[in-house]
N, C-alpha and C positions, 0 to 999 in steps of 0.2 A: 812890537812885532820884530822878530829876529831877522838878521840878514839871511840866515839859512832858509827861513820860510819864504822870504822874498825871492830868493834864487829858485826855489821849488815852484813858486807861483809863476815865475818868468818862463819856466820850461813849458808848463801847461798852457799859458797864454800865448806862447810862441806857436804852439801847434794849432791853436784856435785861429791865430792870425794867418797861418798858412791856408786855412779853410777859406777865409774871406779873400785872400790873394788869389786862390784858385778860381773863385767865383768871378773876380775881376778879369782874369785871363780869359775865362770862358766868354765874357761879354765882348772882349776884344776880338776873339776868333769869330764870334757871331757877326760882328760888324764887318769883318773881312770876308764873310761868306764861307768860312771853313767850319761847317756845322758839325762835322764829326769830331774835330778837336774841341769845339765848344762843349759838346756833350761829354767828351772824355774828362774835361777839367771840372765839370759839375760832379762827376763820379769821384774824381780825385778829392774834391772838396768834401764829399760825403765820407771818404776814408779818413780825412783829417778830423772831421766832425766826430767820428767814432773814436779815433785815437785820443782826442783831447780829454774825453771823459775817462778813458782808461788810464791815461797819464795822471789826471787829477786824483783819481781814486788810489792809484799806486803811491803817489807822493803825498796823499792826504791833504790836498790844497783846495778842496771845494769851497767856493765862496760866492756871495751874491755878485761880486764883480765878474767872476768867471761866467756865471749864468747870463748876465747882461751882455758880456762880450760875445758869448756863444750865440745868443739870439740875434744880435746885430749882424754877426757874420752870416748867420743863416738867412737873414732877410736878403742879403746880397747874393749869396751862393745858390740858395734854393728858392728864392722869390724872384729877384730881378733877373738873374742869369737865365733860368728856364723860360720866363716870360718873354725876354728879348729873343731867345733862341726860337721859340714857337713863332713869334712875329716875323722874324727874318727868314725863317725856313719855309713858312707856309701862310700865316695869317695876313701878311702884308697885302695880299691880293684883295682883301675885303675892306680895305681903306679904314674908315673910322671904326667900323664894327670889328675889324681885325685887331685894332689897338685895344678896344674895350675888352674883347674876349681874352686876348693875350695877357692883359693886365690883371685878370682875375687870379692867376697863380701868385702874383706878387701881393695883391690886396688881401686876399683871403689867407695867404700864408702869413702875412703880418698879424692878422687877427688871431690866427692859430697860435702864433708864438706869444702874443700878449696874454692869451688865456693860459698857455703853458707856464709862463713866468709867475702868474698869480697862484696857480695850483701846484707849483713844482714840488712842494713838500709832500702833498698828498700823493702825487704821482710816483714819487720815490717809494712811498710806502706800499702802494698798490702794485707796483711793478708793471703797469700797463699805461696806455695813453687813451685819452678821450679825444676822438677825432684822428684822422690820418696824420701821422707825423710828416712834417714838411720835407725832410730829406727823402722819404719814400716817394712822395709825389714827384720831386725833382729828378730822382733816379729813373722813375718810370717814363717820364717825358723824355729824358735824355736817351734812354734805350730805344724809344720809339723813333726818334730822329736819327740816331746813330745807325740803327739797323735797316730802316726802311726809307731813308731819304737818299735817293740815288739819281745821278745825272741831273742835278739841279732841281729835283721835285720829289714829292712824296709818291711812292709807287702805290698802285691800286692793289688791294682795297683799303690800304692803310690811310690814304689821304681822306677817306670818308669818316674815319674815327678820331681825327685830330681834335676837332672842335668839341664833339661829344665827350671825349676823354678829358679835355681841359675843364669843361663844365663839371663833370663828375668828380674829378680830383679836387677842384676848388670847393665844391659842396662838402665833400668828405672831410676836408681839413677843419671845417667849422661845425661838423656834425657831432652827435654824441655817440657815434659808433666806436666801439672799443677795439683797439689794436694792441697786441701784446708786445712788450719789449723783447729784445734779444735774450734768449735763454742763457743763464750763467752756469758754467760748468763746475764752479766751485761747490763742493759738497754733494755733487751728483755721484751715483753709483757707477762703477766701472762699465757695466753693460750699457748704461745710458750714454756714457761718453763714447763708447765704441760705436753705438748705433748712430750718434750724431756725426761721428767721423766718417762712417760709411756713407751716410746721406750726402755729406759735403763732397766726398770723393766722387760719388755718382753724379752730383750736380756739376762738378768740375769737368767730368768726362763729357757730359751733354753740352756744356758751354763750348768746349773745344771742338766737338763733333759738328755743332751747328754754327760755328764761327761767331758765337756770342748771341745769336738771335734768340735762342731759347730763354735768355735772361729776361727779355721783355715779358714773355708769357709767365715766367716764374713770379715776377713782381705783380703781374695782373692777378695771378692766383691768390697771392697774399692779400691784395686789396679786395678781391671778390669774397674771400673767406670771411673777412670782417663783416661785409654786408650780409652774407648768407647767415652767419651766426647771429647777427642782430635780428633778422627776420624770424629765425628759429626760436630765439628767446622770447620774442614778442608773441608769436603764435601760441607757444606752449606756456606762456606766462612764467618764464624762468627769470628770476632775479639775478642781476650781475653779482658775481662774488667779489 
């Protein structure tokens, strides 16, 4: 293995390390009761999680080591951090049951990542995911807390959906429901690129206009779309492509 390859691997692995570092910072903020910053750092971790894959592909340094490091980072940033955030911000009031329910995001997230690692080759080929990706779960939970936890408590009616949402997201991570990977612009026609750009621009406008609260609903739409598509394929006996 050349020194040049080692240097390229170091760059990609450093980005991944920033992912797990962000997850650790999120846990610290949750322990201090600063739930908005805890949520922000989970989202920052998700950004680094996306960037490390991009960097690895650009530098052509994909490896089993990188896959394992990425999964270990995800367990912290998208498993432990959101679980602790949910417990500290809301579920603590239910004592032992609060601990158990909060831990499901971590436990089922770890199971989700283990399955992903086993099937990572097939997933790259298909370009989609079996089960809800753990970063998507973590971002959704973070946006819920960030947007609707005010004055030391969850505001109504959102406090009533915290536990059901945790249970739903935990189940979806280990389900067989298909979720698409992010679309790649490489090789797309110009009109498709323009359409995607317009959609992203409109989404950015809505985010600014609603002070970020619309993001929670956007991610919920993505999650619900996977469920609805699964039921549609089941009812009409459509095989997955």
